[in-house]
C-alpha positions as CSV (number, residue, x, y, z in Angstrom):
1,X,0.0,0.0,0.0
2,X,2.8,2.4,0.9
3,X,4.5,1.7,-2.4
4,X,1.3,2.3,-4.3
5,X,0.8,5.6,-2.5
6,X,4.3,6.7,-3.3
7,X,3.9,5.7,-7.0
8,X,0.6,7.6,-7.1
9,X,2.2,10.7,-5.6
10,X,5.1,10.5,-8.0
11,X,2.8,10.2,-11.0
12,X,0.7,13.2,-9.7
13,X,3.8,15.3,-9.3
14,X,5.0,14.4,-12.8
15,X,1.6,15.2,-14.2
16,X,1.6,18.6,-12.5
17,X,5.1,19.4,-13.7
18,X,4.2,18.5,-17.2
19,X,1.0,20.7,-17.1
20,X,3.0,23.6,-15.6
21,X,5.7,23.2,-18.2
22,X,3.1,23.1,-21.0
23,X,1.6,26.3,-19.7
24,X,5.0,28.0,-19.5
25,X,5.7,26.9,-23.0
26,X,2.5,28.6,-24.2
27,X,3.7,31.8,-22.6
28,X,7.2,31.5,-24.1
29,X,5.7,31.2,-27.5
30,X,4.4,34.8,-27.3
31,X,6.7,37.8,-28.1
32,X,5.1,39.9,-25.4
33,X,6.2,37.5,-22.7
34,X,9.9,37.9,-23.7
35,X,9.5,41.7,-23.4
36,X,7.8,41.3,-20.0
37,X,10.5,38.9,-18.9
38,X,13.2,41.4,-19.8
39,X,11.3,44.3,-18.0
40,X,10.8,42.2,-14.9
41,X,14.5,41.1,-14.9
42,X,15.6,44.7,-15.4
43,X,13.4,46.1,-12.6
44,X,14.6,43.4,-10.2
45,X,18.2,44.3,-11.0
46,X,17.5,47.9,-10.3
47,X,16.3,47.0,-6.8
48,X,19.2,44.6,-6.1
49,X,21.9,46.8,-7.5
50,X,20.6,50.1,-6.1
51,X,23.6,50.5,-3.8
52,X,25.9,50.2,-6.8
53,X,24.2,52.8,-9.0
54,X,26.4,55.6,-7.6
55,X,29.6,53.6,-7.7
56,X,32.4,55.8,-9.1
57,X,34.8,55.1,-11.9
58,X,37.5,52.7,-10.7
59,X,40.6,51.0,-12.0
60,X,40.2,50.2,-15.7
61,X,37.4,52.7,-16.1
62,X,40.0,55.4,-16.2
63,X,41.8,53.9,-19.1
64,X,38.7,52.9,-21.1
65,X,36.5,55.9,-20.3
66,X,37.7,58.8,-18.1
67,X,41.2,59.3,-19.5
68,X,40.6,57.9,-23.0
69,X,40.9,60.8,-25.5
70,X,39.2,58.8,-28.3
71,X,36.2,58.0,-26.1
72,X,35.8,61.5,-24.7
73,X,35.9,63.1,-28.1
74,X,34.1,60.8,-30.5
75,X,34.8,62.8,-33.7
76,X,34.9,61.1,-37.1
77,X,38.7,61.0,-36.9
78,X,38.6,59.4,-33.5
79,X,36.0,56.9,-34.4
80,X,38.2,55.8,-37.3
81,X,41.1,55.6,-35.0
82,X,39.1,53.3,-32.6
83,X,38.3,51.0,-35.5
84,X,42.0,50.8,-36.6
85,X,43.4,47.5,-35.3
86,X,47.0,48.8,-35.5
87,X,46.3,52.3,-34.3
88,X,47.0,54.3,-31.1
89,X,43.6,53.7,-29.6
90,X,44.0,50.0,-29.5
91,X,47.5,50.3,-28.1
92,X,46.4,52.8,-25.5
93,X,43.7,50.5,-24.1
94,X,45.9,47.4,-24.6
95,X,43.1,45.7,-26.5
96,X,41.5,45.9,-29.9
97,X,37.9,46.1,-28.9
98,X,36.3,48.9,-31.0
99,X,32.7,48.0,-30.1
100,X,33.6,48.3,-26.5
101,X,35.2,51.7,-26.9
102,X,32.4,52.9,-29.2
103,X,29.8,52.0,-26.6
104,X,31.7,54.0,-24.0
105,X,32.0,56.9,-26.5
106,X,28.2,56.9,-26.9
107,X,27.7,56.7,-23.1
108,X,30.1,59.6,-22.5
109,X,28.2,61.6,-25.1
110,X,24.9,60.9,-23.3
111,X,25.9,60.6,-19.6
112,X,29.2,62.5,-19.3
113,X,30.6,61.8,-15.9
114,X,27.3,60.8,-14.3
115,X,28.0,57.2,-13.4
116,X,24.3,56.3,-12.9
117,X,23.7,56.1,-16.6
118,X,26.6,53.7,-17.1
119,X,25.4,51.4,-14.3
120,X,21.8,51.4,-15.6
121,X,23.1,50.5,-19.1
122,X,25.0,47.5,-17.6
123,X,21.9,46.3,-15.8
124,X,19.8,46.5,-18.9
125,X,22.4,44.4,-20.8
126,X,22.7,41.9,-18.1
127,X,18.9,41.5,-18.0
128,X,18.9,41.0,-21.8
129,X,21.7,38.4,-21.6
130,X,19.6,36.5,-19.1
131,X,16.6,36.5,-21.3
132,X,18.6,35.4,-24.4
133,X,20.1,32.6,-22.3
134,X,16.6,31.3,-21.6
135,X,15.9,31.5,-25.3
136,X,19.1,29.5,-26.0
137,X,18.0,26.9,-23.5
138,X,14.6,26.5,-25.1
139,X,16.3,26.2,-28.5
140,X,18.2,23.3,-27.1
141,X,15.0,21.6,-26.1
142,X,15.4,22.2,-22.4
143,X,12.0,22.2,-20.7
144,X,10.5,25.7,-20.2
145,X,10.6,25.6,-16.4
146,X,14.3,24.5,-16.3
147,X,15.1,27.2,-18.9
148,X,13.5,29.9,-16.8
149,X,15.2,28.7,-13.7
150,X,18.6,28.6,-15.5
151,X,18.1,32.2,-16.7
152,X,17.1,33.3,-13.2
153,X,20.2,31.6,-11.8
154,X,22.4,33.5,-14.2
155,X,20.6,36.7,-13.5
156,X,21.0,36.6,-9.8
157,X,24.2,34.6,-9.2
158,X,26.8,36.6,-7.0
159,X,29.6,35.7,-9.4
160,X,28.2,38.2,-11.9
161,X,28.1,41.1,-9.4
162,X,31.6,42.4,-10.3
163,X,30.9,42.3,-14.0
164,X,27.5,44.0,-13.7
165,X,28.6,46.7,-11.2
166,X,31.9,47.6,-12.9
167,X,31.4,50.2,-15.6
168,X,34.1,49.2,-18.0
169,X,32.9,45.6,-17.8
170,X,30.1,46.5,-20.2
171,X,32.5,44.8,-22.7
172,X,31.7,41.5,-21.1
173,X,28.0,42.1,-21.0
174,X,27.9,43.3,-24.7
175,X,30.0,40.4,-25.8
176,X,27.6,38.0,-24.0
177,X,24.5,39.5,-25.5
178,X,25.9,39.6,-29.1
179,X,27.3,36.0,-28.8
180,X,24.0,34.6,-27.5
181,X,22.2,36.5,-30.3
182,X,24.6,34.8,-32.8
183,X,23.9,31.4,-31.4
184,X,20.1,32.0,-31.6
185,X,20.3,33.0,-35.2
186,X,22.9,30.5,-36.3
187,X,20.4,28.3,-38.1
188,X,17.7,30.6,-39.4
189,X,19.7,33.8,-40.1
190,X,23.3,32.6,-40.6
191,X,24.6,35.9,-42.2
192,X,23.2,38.0,-39.3
193,X,24.7,35.4,-36.9
194,X,28.1,35.9,-38.4
195,X,27.8,39.7,-38.0
196,X,26.8,39.4,-34.4
197,X,29.6,37.0,-33.7
198,X,32.1,39.4,-35.2
199,X,30.7,42.3,-33.1
200,X,30.8,40.1,-30.0
201,X,34.5,39.5,-30.6
202,X,35.1,43.2,-31.1
203,X,33.5,43.8,-27.7
204,X,35.7,41.2,-25.9
205,X,37.7,38.2,-26.8
206,X,35.8,35.9,-24.5
207,X,33.0,35.9,-27.1
208,X,35.0,33.1,-28.9
209,X,33.1,30.7,-26.6
210,X,30.3,31.0,-29.1
211,X,32.3,29.2,-31.8
212,X,32.7,25.8,-30.1
213,X,29.1,26.1,-28.8
214,X,27.9,26.7,-32.4
215,X,29.8,23.6,-33.6
216,X,28.4,21.4,-30.9
217,X,24.9,22.7,-31.5
218,X,25.3,21.9,-35.2
219,X,26.6,18.4,-34.5
220,X,23.8,17.7,-32.0
221,X,21.2,18.5,-34.7
222,X,22.6,15.9,-37.0
223,X,20.6,12.9,-35.8
224,X,17.4,14.9,-36.1
225,X,17.8,17.1,-39.1
226,X,21.0,16.1,-40.7
227,X,23.8,18.6,-41.4
228,X,23.9,20.2,-44.8
229,X,27.2,21.4,-46.4
230,X,25.8,24.9,-46.2
231,X,25.8,24.7,-42.4
232,X,29.5,23.7,-42.3
233,X,30.3,26.5,-44.7
234,X,28.8,29.0,-42.3
235,X,30.9,27.5,-39.5
236,X,34.0,28.0,-41.7
237,X,33.0,31.7,-42.0
238,X,32.8,31.9,-38.2
239,X,36.4,30.5,-38.1
240,X,37.5,33.0,-40.7
241,X,36.1,35.8,-38.6
242,X,37.9,34.6,-35.6
243,X,41.2,34.2,-37.5
244,X,40.8,37.8,-38.9
245,X,40.3,39.1,-35.3
246,X,43.0,37.1,-33.7
247,X,45.9,38.6,-35.7
248,X,45.4,42.3,-34.6
249,X,44.5,41.2,-31.1
250,X,47.7,39.2,-30.8
251,X,49.7,42.1,-32.1
252,X,48.1,44.4,-29.5
253,X,48.9,42.0,-26.7
254,X,52.5,41.7,-27.8
255,X,52.9,45.5,-27.9
256,X,52.0,45.6,-24.2
257,X,55.3,44.0,-23.3
258,X,57.5,46.3,-25.4
């Protein structure tokens, strides 16, 4: 009798979980839900990170923002200098990350020295990265509830506090958002995915993580859909983009020791 009762309870819990997951899946199918999920995540971060919103520029923020002449004066000539992989702007910041510097240039133009705008921008990007991570989980056939819990775990995990609260670490947040966007569009919009991957690399080199993930995702689809030559050709384009990026970046790193 006890075994029968335990089995009945287990079946009831499984049935409830399946119904709840089906309901969540219905919600995830609507575009409005994703916008609401981002808004809720952003508002939650505003509350949790309220003490950090007045945090001043520190450490690398001076090199990337406060004392960076190309960021403080985003003229046409300075924008071109930021884009130059062999130029003084890359050497000054010891990194060829033009997207990162251009984001800071736009922020400086809008917010000036008011740090609150920089912190709010970081929060908005972190919330977006969490939502995109949920979308990636769902694309990988992870159940809706597990995907949402995974996104919430990433959103709230203490390991991300330094990245979110540190102004110049917007490079990490931007790279994450762009890389996740590339992975989401890899199959349906491969050309846009390549562009997003390139922009992610030009935000921060860690975006290279998207390349092996894209390869594994493509391989895992093989038993279900098969892999067309076209898919591998797009992976080759991703590799070419990384190779093009790695040369100037390596040169910049080498120049640091001279």
